[in-house]
C-alpha positions in Angstrom: -0.1 0.0 0.0 2.9 2.3 -0.5 2.9 5.3 -0.5 -0.1 5.3 1.9 1.0 2.6 4.2 4.4 1.3 4.9 4.8 -2.6 5.2 7.2 -2.2 8.1 6.8 0.3 11.0 3.2 1.5 10.3 0.5 0.5 12.8 -3.0 1.0 11.3 -6.0 2.1 13.4 -9.1 0.3 12.2 -12.7 1.3 12.9 -14.8 -2.0 13.1 -17.9 0.1 12.4 -17.3 -0.6 8.7 -17.1 -4.4 9.3 -18.6 -6.6 6.6 -18.7 -3.7 4.1 -21.1 -1.6 6.1 -21.1 2.1 4.8 -17.8 1.6 2.9 -17.1 3.7 -0.1 -15.0 3.6 -3.3 -11.6 4.8 -2.4 -11.6 3.6 1.2 -8.7 1.8 2.7 -9.8 -1.3 4.5 -8.5 -4.4 6.2 -9.9 -7.6 5.1 -9.1 -11.2 5.6 -7.1 -12.6 2.7 -9.5 -14.7 0.3 -6.6 -17.3 -0.3 -5.6 -17.6 3.4 -8.3 -16.3 6.0 -5.7 -16.4 8.8 -3.9 -13.3 7.1 -5.1 -9.8 6.9 -4.4 -7.5 3.8 -4.7 -3.8 3.6 -6.1 -2.6 0.4 -8.1 0.1 -1.3 -11.7 -0.4 -2.5 -11.7 0.4 -6.3 -14.9 -1.3 -7.3 -18.2 -1.6 -5.5 -21.2 -4.1 -6.5 -22.3 -3.3 -10.0 -19.2 -1.5 -11.0 -17.4 -2.5 -14.2 -13.6 -2.9 -13.7 -10.8 -2.9 -16.5 -8.4 -5.6 -15.3 -5.1 -4.3 -15.4 -3.0 -7.2 -16.8 0.4 -5.9 -15.8 0.5 -8.1 -12.6 1.1 -11.7 -13.1 -0.1 -11.9 -16.6 1.5 -13.9 -19.5 2.2 -10.3 -21.2 4.2 -9.2 -18.4 6.3 -12.5 -17.9 6.8 -12.9 -21.5 7.8 -9.3 -22.4 10.5 -9.5 -19.8 11.8 -12.8 -21.4 11.6 -11.1 -24.9 13.3 -8.0 -23.8 16.2 -10.1 -22.1 16.6 -12.3 -25.2 16.7 -9.2 -27.7 19.4 -7.7 -25.4 21.2 -11.0 -25.5 21.1 -11.2 -29.2 22.6 -7.6 -29.7 25.5 -8.7 -27.6 26.0 -12.2 -28.8 24.7 -13.3 -32.2 21.9 -15.8 -32.0 21.3 -18.9 -34.3 18.3 -19.7 -36.5 16.7 -21.9 -33.7 16.9 -19.3 -31.0 15.5 -16.7 -33.4 12.7 -19.0 -34.3 11.9 -19.6 -30.6 12.0 -15.8 -30.0 9.5 -15.3 -32.8 7.1 -18.0 -31.5 7.4 -16.5 -28.0 6.3 -13.1 -29.6 3.4 -14.6 -31.3 2.4 -16.3 -28.1 2.0 -13.0 -26.3 -0.1 -11.3 -28.9 -3.0 -9.6 -27.0 -5.6 -11.7 -29.0 -4.3 -14.8 -27.4 -4.3 -13.5 -23.7 -7.5 -14.2 -22.0 -7.2 -11.4 -19.3 -5.6 -8.6 -21.3 -7.8 -5.5 -21.0 -10.7 -7.7 -19.7 -13.8 -6.1 -18.2 -15.4 -7.6 -15.3 -18.5 -6.6 -13.3 -18.5 -6.7 -9.6 -21.1 -9.0 -8.3 -23.6 -8.2 -5.5 -22.0 -8.5 -2.0 -18.5 -8.3 -3.3 -15.9 -5.6 -3.8 -12.7 -5.2 -6.0 -9.7 -4.3 -3.9 -6.4 -3.1 -5.2 -3.2 -1.9 -3.5 -1.8 1.7 -4.0 1.5 0.3 -5.5 0.0 -1.5 -8.4 3.1 -2.9 -9.9 3.9 -4.8 -6.5 0.3 -5.5 -5.2 -1.3 -8.8 -4.7 -4.9 -8.0 -4.9 -8.2 -8.6 -6.7 -6.1 -8.9 -9.9 -4.9 -12.1 -8.4 -7.6 -13.4 -6.2 -10.7 -11.9 -8.0 -13.6 -10.3 -6.2 -13.8 -10.2 -2.3 -16.8 -10.9 -0.4 -17.9 -8.1 1.8 -18.1 -10.5 4.8 -14.2 -10.6 4.7 -14.0 -6.9 5.5 -12.7 -6.3 9.1 -12.9 -2.6 9.2 -11.9 0.7 7.5 -8.5 2.1 8.1 -8.8 5.6 9.7 -5.3 6.4 10.7 -1.9 5.2 10.9 1.3 5.5 13.1 4.9 5.0 12.3 6.7 4.3 15.8 10.1 4.7 13.9 9.6 8.5 13.8 10.4 10.5 16.9 7.6 11.7 19.2 8.2 15.3 18.0 7.6 14.4 14.5 3.7 14.8 14.6 3.0 12.3 17.5 5.0 9.4 16.3 4.0 9.7 12.7 0.5 9.9 13.3 -1.6 10.5 10.3 -5.2 10.3 9.1 -5.9 8.0 6.3 -8.5 9.8 3.9 -10.5 8.7 1.2 -9.0 10.8 -1.7 -11.2 9.4 -4.6 -13.0 11.9 -6.7 -14.9 12.0 -9.9 -14.7 14.8 -12.5 -18.0 16.1 -11.2 -16.6 16.2 -7.8 -16.8 13.7 -5.0 -19.7 11.1 -5.2 
């Protein structure tokens, strides 16, 4: 959740008034049980409410991201060392495999079902979130993050780094 929350040193203050998704809004930071491991908690931002249509970002964990890294490395290697015909053919086959028409989740739109939310981390490139584990039932929401402290900061620095966690979501027409 960088830059909003730091994985080490930050302690969050959670209001359980919002448990089970009660009165939550898009843009709220929440604590939820991880869908893939109910004994773990995750801190995420709500980016989709029931009925919302979400464009799934394929950058995290997709074949496109995986293969584009391999292709880039092979192209770099081919500039430094000549590659033989077989390696060149493999590279072309790999590029063909990653064409967007063959990737099932590239630019896929999904509709958030009733009783569920779509969660993402603020640091999209390094976040394990709904793009990985799909929709999250509202029953897994444990509360809304209202504040955080960083006890690594001195007491004089704003009461041990105390800060309110606000919902900064807005639409072009203003906050909904």
